[in-house]
N, C-alpha and C positions, 0 to 999 in steps of 0.2 A: 504494500500500500504506500509506504513512504517513497518508494522508487517512482511511482506514478505522480506523487505530489511534487517531487523534484523536477520531473520532466515537464509537468504543467507550469511550474514556476519559471523554469528556464524558457519555455515557449512564450509565456507572457512577457518576460523581460526582453526577448528578442523582438517580439512584435512591437512593443512600446518604444524600444530604441529605434527601430526602423521608422516608425511613425514620426518620432521627434526629429530624425534626420531629414525627413521630407519637408518639414517646415523651413521656410527661409525668410530672412529679414529683408524686406524690400525698403529701398530708400524713401524717406519721408519727402524729399524734395523732387521726387520723380513726377513726370507728366504722363498722363494717359494718352494713347494714340492708337490708330489702326495702321499696322504695318502692311504694306503691299510688297511682298518679297519678290526678289529676282526680277524686278522691273528695271532696276538701275544697276550699272556696273559697279564693281568694287572701287572705291570705298563709300559709294553713295547709297543711302537708304531713303525710301519713300515712306513717310509717316503722315497719314492723312493726305493733305494736298501739298505737303512740303517735301522737297528733296533736300536731305541733310547729309552731312559728311560724317562718317565714322572716324573718330579721332585716332591718331596713332596710338596703338596700345589699347584701343577700345575693345570691349568685350560684349559678346552676345550670349545670353544664357537662355537655354530652352526651359520647358516646363519642369524638368527634373533637376534644374540648377547645374546642368552641364554646359560648358562652353561649346559653342558651335561656330563654324566658319560661315562667311557670307554666302557661299554657294549652297549651304544646307538650310537656308531660310525657307520657312513654309510659304505657300502662295499668299496667305493672308493670316493675320493674327492680331489680337489685342495685346499691346505691349505697354510697359512702363519704361520710360527712358530718362536718362540723366544727361544734361548738357554741361560741358565745361565752360570756362570763362570766354572761350572763343566762339561758342555756339555750336561746336562740334559735339557729337554724341559720344560720351565716354562709356556708358553702359546701357544695354538694352535687355530687358527681362520679358520673355514671352510668358504671358500669364495663363494660369489655370483658371477655371471658372470660379472656384472658391476664393482665389486671391483677388480676382476682379470684383467679386461681390464685397469682399472685405474692404477694398480700396474705395469703392463707391459709397460704402456706409461711412467711411472716415471723412469724405469730402462733404462740405456744406451744401 
């Protein structure tokens, strides 16, 4: 009986650890936009009706918080992006539905 309790406790620990790792901290100063992927050549991105430049060293994160390259952008996605002081995009986060809902609840 104790063996099964240990296995159950271990399974719960693994599941909760995996869930906690899937949560990510999104920047508070980010702006929401609709990305139209692969319409523009690298290093340009089209967000809403604006064509913006990806900053040198800029990162694009997918829904699982993995970095992706410009060529792997989806056809369209809702994103949260951060611009640097030059107006270039330093970070782009492709949002999951739960993250989008959370951001929309934060905004006035």
